[in-house]
Backbone as a chain_set.jsonl record, in Angstrom:
{"seq": "XXXXXXXXXXXXXXXXXXXXXXXXXXXXXXXXXXXXXXXXXXXXXXXXXXXXXXXXXXXXXXXXXXXXXXXXXXXXXX", "coords": {"N": [[91.819, 29.841, 11.976], [90.305, 27.565, 11.574], [91.181, 26.485, 9.174], [93.567, 25.258, 9.639], [95.797, 22.476, 9.682], [95.355, 20.528, 12.027], [96.128, 17.966, 12.616], [98.81, 17.825, 12.411], [99.854, 18.934, 14.659], [101.434, 18.233, 17.635], [100.333, 18.527, 20.183], [97.631, 18.179, 20.262], [94.56, 16.284, 19.694], [92.086, 14.418, 17.884], [89.362, 12.559, 18.438], [86.948, 10.396, 17.32], [83.735, 10.562, 18.726], [84.624, 11.611, 21.107], [84.113, 14.536, 22.605], [82.587, 15.212, 20.407], [84.322, 14.739, 18.294], [85.876, 16.991, 18.039], [88.879, 18.998, 17.859], [90.967, 18.549, 20.493], [92.963, 19.261, 23.43], [95.592, 17.022, 23.849], [94.903, 14.138, 25.717], [92.925, 15.332, 27.199], [89.627, 16.82, 27.569], [89.386, 19.299, 26.6], [88.556, 21.624, 24.276], [90.475, 22.938, 21.572], [89.551, 25.24, 20.341], [88.179, 26.499, 22.424], [90.191, 27.495, 24.032], [91.391, 29.406, 22.362], [89.228, 31.178, 22.096], [88.947, 32.061, 24.753], [91.415, 33.258, 25.182], [91.116, 35.623, 23.888], [90.036, 37.42, 25.652], [91.205, 36.954, 28.074], [94.135, 36.431, 30.127], [96.983, 34.241, 29.648], [97.609, 33.06, 32.078], [95.138, 33.239, 33.423], [93.599, 31.575, 31.809], [94.911, 29.154, 32.253], [94.187, 28.737, 34.896], [91.497, 28.176, 34.639], [91.161, 26.031, 32.894], [92.083, 22.618, 32.312], [94.818, 22.385, 31.228], [98.259, 22.588, 30.223], [100.837, 25.104, 30.466], [102.79, 24.611, 28.571], [101.369, 23.09, 26.662], [99.568, 25.028, 25.702], [101.406, 26.87, 24.687], [102.605, 25.323, 22.654], [100.415, 24.932, 20.903], [99.794, 27.602, 20.211], [102.185, 28.378, 18.962], [102.202, 26.562, 16.829], [99.886, 27.39, 15.443], [100.636, 30.016, 14.753], [102.899, 29.549, 13.151], [101.714, 28.065, 11.1], [100.107, 29.973, 9.966], [101.808, 31.634, 8.666], [102.984, 32.932, 5.564], [104.617, 31.177, 3.129], [107.814, 32.184, 1.957], [108.588, 31.708, -0.702], [106.207, 31.678, -2.088], [105.139, 34.128, -1.959], [103.81, 37.097, -3.427], [105.629, 39.065, -5.824]], "CA": [[92.112, 28.668, 12.762], [89.573, 26.418, 11.032], [91.877, 25.937, 8.018], [94.827, 24.654, 10.023], [95.839, 21.012, 9.705], [95.671, 20.233, 13.419], [96.712, 16.629, 12.739], [100.258, 18.007, 12.429], [100.223, 19.538, 15.939], [101.579, 17.142, 18.601], [99.662, 18.805, 21.456], [96.185, 17.998, 20.159], [94.052, 15.053, 19.098], [90.662, 14.368, 17.561], [88.923, 11.169, 18.547], [85.498, 10.302, 17.102], [82.984, 10.257, 19.931], [85.153, 12.388, 22.229], [83.784, 15.946, 22.355], [82.064, 15.235, 19.028], [85.421, 14.701, 17.328], [86.571, 18.281, 17.978], [90.295, 18.966, 18.224], [91.125, 18.823, 21.919], [94.318, 19.069, 23.924], [95.866, 15.598, 24.031], [94.676, 13.63, 27.055], [91.909, 16.126, 27.886], [88.4, 17.063, 26.818], [89.383, 20.747, 26.403], [88.683, 21.967, 22.859], [91.438, 23.967, 21.193], [88.791, 26.462, 20.05], [87.827, 27.148, 23.686], [91.358, 28.243, 24.503], [91.509, 30.594, 21.515], [88.142, 32.095, 22.474], [89.239, 32.637, 26.06], [92.598, 34.116, 25.099], [90.698, 36.933, 23.363], [89.673, 38.314, 26.754], [91.88, 36.55, 29.31], [95.571, 36.155, 30.03], [97.307, 32.812, 29.672], [97.499, 32.612, 33.473], [93.713, 33.049, 33.724], [93.168, 30.382, 31.078], [95.473, 28.011, 32.964], [93.394, 28.542, 36.107], [90.147, 27.724, 34.313], [91.161, 24.83, 32.05], [93.076, 21.623, 32.712], [95.872, 22.264, 30.229], [99.515, 23.128, 30.725], [101.41, 26.245, 29.739], [103.495, 24.052, 27.415], [100.368, 22.733, 25.655], [99.089, 26.273, 25.089], [102.523, 27.41, 23.902], [102.749, 24.498, 21.449], [99.292, 25.219, 20.008], [99.942, 28.966, 19.691], [103.299, 28.374, 18.011], [101.751, 25.835, 15.641], [98.95, 28.251, 14.717], [101.392, 31.14, 14.182], [103.724, 29.018, 12.065], [100.82, 27.65, 10.016], [99.523, 31.164, 9.36], [102.832, 32.329, 7.895], [103.013, 32.702, 4.125], [105.97, 30.79, 2.704], [108.47, 33.243, 1.178], [108.658, 31.407, -2.127], [104.909, 31.826, -2.735], [104.689, 35.507, -1.806], [103.886, 37.858, -4.674], [106.801, 39.954, -5.938]], "C": [[91.466, 27.43, 12.149], [90.321, 25.752, 9.883], [93.197, 25.271, 8.366], [94.713, 23.132, 10.016], [96.298, 20.582, 11.093], [96.28, 18.856, 13.59], [98.238, 16.705, 12.811], [100.76, 18.605, 13.749], [100.28, 18.446, 17.01], [100.813, 17.332, 19.909], [98.169, 18.518, 21.429], [95.817, 16.656, 19.528], [92.571, 15.216, 18.798], [90.269, 12.903, 17.536], [87.413, 11.131, 18.343], [84.798, 9.875, 18.396], [83.469, 10.984, 21.174], [84.978, 13.856, 21.887], [83.383, 16.119, 20.883], [83.165, 15.277, 17.978], [86.165, 16.008, 17.184], [88.049, 18.087, 18.327], [90.402, 19.418, 19.668], [92.593, 18.683, 22.289], [94.49, 17.602, 24.29], [95.678, 15.2, 25.501], [93.634, 14.394, 27.856], [90.627, 16.112, 27.064], [88.278, 18.557, 26.524], [89.581, 21.055, 24.923], [89.699, 23.086, 22.622], [90.714, 25.296, 20.969], [88.433, 27.21, 21.332], [88.988, 27.985, 24.211], [91.528, 29.513, 23.678], [90.442, 31.625, 21.879], [88.458, 32.795, 23.79], [90.457, 33.539, 26.042], [92.275, 35.489, 24.504], [90.471, 37.923, 24.492], [90.404, 38.013, 28.059], [93.361, 36.331, 29.062], [95.79, 34.639, 30.023], [97.173, 32.285, 31.098], [96.046, 32.371, 33.865], [93.181, 31.797, 33.032], [93.673, 29.125, 31.79], [94.697, 27.705, 34.245], [92.046, 27.886, 35.811], [90.068, 26.438, 33.499], [92.272, 23.895, 32.501], [94.043, 21.344, 31.569], [97.131, 22.891, 30.826], [99.951, 24.332, 29.889], [102.111, 25.744, 28.475], [102.519, 23.662, 26.301], [99.868, 23.991, 24.943], [100.178, 26.864, 24.203], [102.676, 26.647, 22.587], [101.652, 24.808, 20.439], [99.419, 26.617, 19.406], [101.079, 29.048, 18.675], [102.923, 27.658, 16.717], [100.833, 26.719, 14.796], [99.689, 29.406, 14.043], [102.227, 30.668, 12.991], [102.863, 28.647, 10.857], [100.234, 28.843, 9.275], [100.524, 31.938, 8.511], [102.725, 31.968, 6.421], [104.432, 32.316, 3.746], [106.554, 31.853, 1.776], [108.447, 32.954, -0.329], [107.315, 31.494, -2.841], [104.363, 33.242, -2.587], [104.795, 36.229, -3.146], [105.071, 38.816, -4.665], [106.428, 41.405, -5.835]], "O": [[92.046, 26.346, 12.208], [90.118, 24.563, 9.635], [93.882, 24.767, 7.476], [93.655, 22.578, 10.311], [97.478, 20.306, 11.311], [96.899, 18.592, 14.621], [98.885, 15.745, 13.228], [101.967, 18.765, 13.933], [99.269, 17.793, 17.267], [100.662, 16.376, 20.671], [97.505, 18.604, 22.463], [96.65, 15.988, 18.915], [91.892, 16.053, 19.392], [90.767, 12.116, 16.731], [86.671, 11.758, 19.099], [85.23, 8.939, 19.069], [82.787, 10.971, 22.198], [85.629, 14.363, 20.974], [83.803, 17.066, 20.218], [82.956, 15.801, 16.884], [87.009, 16.137, 16.296], [88.415, 17.129, 19.008], [89.985, 20.521, 20.023], [93.373, 18.068, 21.561], [93.64, 17.014, 24.958], [96.22, 15.837, 26.404], [93.465, 14.148, 29.05], [90.55, 15.481, 26.01], [87.183, 19.037, 26.229], [90.646, 20.783, 24.369], [89.765, 24.053, 23.38], [91.209, 26.351, 21.363], [88.387, 28.44, 21.327], [88.781, 29.062, 24.771], [91.782, 30.582, 24.233], [90.735, 32.818, 21.959], [88.252, 34.003, 23.914], [90.525, 34.495, 26.815], [93.08, 36.415, 24.609], [90.685, 39.123, 24.323], [90.241, 38.737, 29.042], [93.788, 36.08, 27.935], [94.89, 33.866, 30.352], [96.675, 31.178, 31.302], [95.749, 31.402, 34.564], [92.397, 31.048, 33.615], [92.939, 28.145, 31.914], [94.567, 26.544, 34.631], [91.519, 27.134, 36.63], [89.006, 25.82, 33.428], [93.294, 24.348, 33.018], [94.091, 20.244, 31.019], [97.067, 23.629, 31.809], [99.49, 24.538, 28.766], [102.032, 26.383, 27.426], [102.808, 23.879, 25.124], [99.759, 24.009, 23.717], [99.9, 27.309, 23.089], [102.855, 27.252, 21.53], [101.928, 24.934, 19.246], [99.176, 26.797, 18.212], [100.949, 29.712, 17.647], [103.289, 28.106, 15.631], [100.984, 26.788, 13.576], [99.402, 29.739, 12.893], [102.253, 31.32, 11.947], [103.254, 28.895, 9.716], [99.901, 28.741, 8.094], [100.135, 32.801, 7.724], [102.412, 30.829, 6.075], [105.364, 33.07, 4.023], [105.854, 32.364, 0.902], [108.3, 33.874, -1.134], [107.266, 31.397, -4.068], [103.253, 33.531, -3.036], [105.738, 36.012, -3.907], [105.464, 39.316, -3.611], [107.298, 42.272, -5.911]]}, "num_chains": 1, "name": "protein.A"}
């Protein structure tokens, strides 16, 4: 997750001085890393109950992370 270019994800922002510049869900103070940590042991519904983010925001971040983790076909070894 640390190697992702979060600046390309429309659901998040990083503002100097806001949560120490961490990537947070746009319009919130909820760090993206906190959601990933909580999803290790909790369902999305539980995360939604505990954090002020929307299902769509979580979906966008998860899809962005999954897409970013994919290896482009043209660079895969033969």
